[in-house]
C-alpha positions in Angstrom: 109.2 98.7 122.8 105.6 97.6 122.6 103.2 96.9 119.8 102.1 100.6 119.9 105.5 101.8 118.6 105.3 103.6 115.3 105.9 101.5 112.2 108.9 103.6 111.2 110.5 102.9 114.6 109.8 99.2 114.3 111.4 99.1 110.8 114.4 101.1 112.0 115.0 98.8 114.9 114.7 95.7 112.7 117.1 97.2 110.2 119.6 98.1 113.0 119.5 94.6 114.5 119.9 93.0 111.1 123.1 95.0 110.5 124.4 94.3 114.0 123.4 90.8 115.1 125.0 91.0 118.6 123.3 94.3 119.6 120.6 94.2 122.3 117.1 95.3 121.4 117.3 98.1 123.9 120.3 99.6 122.2 118.7 99.3 118.8 115.6 101.1 120.1 117.8 103.9 121.6 119.7 104.4 118.3 116.6 104.2 116.2 114.7 106.7 118.4 117.6 109.1 118.5 118.1 109.0 114.7 114.4 109.4 113.9 114.0 112.3 116.3 116.9 114.1 114.6 115.3 113.6 111.2 111.9 114.8 112.4 110.1 111.4 112.1 109.5 111.2 115.9 108.7 114.0 118.3 111.6 115.1 120.5 111.8 113.3 123.8 109.1 110.7 122.9 108.5 107.8 120.6 105.4 109.4 119.1 105.4 109.7 115.3 105.0 113.1 113.6 102.8 113.4 110.5 106.0 112.9 108.5 106.9 109.8 110.5 103.4 108.3 110.0 103.6 109.0 106.3 107.1 107.5 105.9 106.2 104.6 108.2 103.6 103.5 105.6 106.2 103.5 102.8 108.6 100.7 101.9 112.3 101.2 102.0 112.5 101.6 98.3 109.8 104.3 98.3 111.5 106.2 101.1 114.7 106.1 99.1 113.0 107.4 96.0 111.3 110.3 97.9 114.6 111.2 99.5 116.4 111.2 96.1 113.7 113.3 94.6 114.1 115.9 97.5 117.8 116.1 97.0 117.4 116.5 93.2 115.0 119.4 93.7 117.4 121.0 96.2 120.3 120.7 93.7 118.2 122.3 91.0 117.6 125.2 93.3 121.3 125.6 93.8 121.4 124.4 97.4 124.7 122.7 98.2 124.2 119.2 99.6 126.5 118.8 102.6 124.7 115.8 104.1 126.2 112.3 104.4 123.7 109.6 103.6 126.0 106.7 104.3 124.9 106.4 108.0 121.2 107.0 107.6 118.5 104.4 108.0 
């Protein structure tokens, strides 16, 4: 929760707090950290960004959405069934 937090974590916390105005900052950090660790943007058990997290932290929201959509398109073309739900993602 300091200035040394990765950019992607700061953006996630800001987004979570915008969507839930009554939420405490500590809760938003916990949710953001957990979600980003599951997606591989932060190392497990820490708030250190992985290479992927550093790269995605430098992107805007729109750019992250475009790269995610491109990834899903490539997977569909390869015949992989998409069972993920993107409605709850950051």
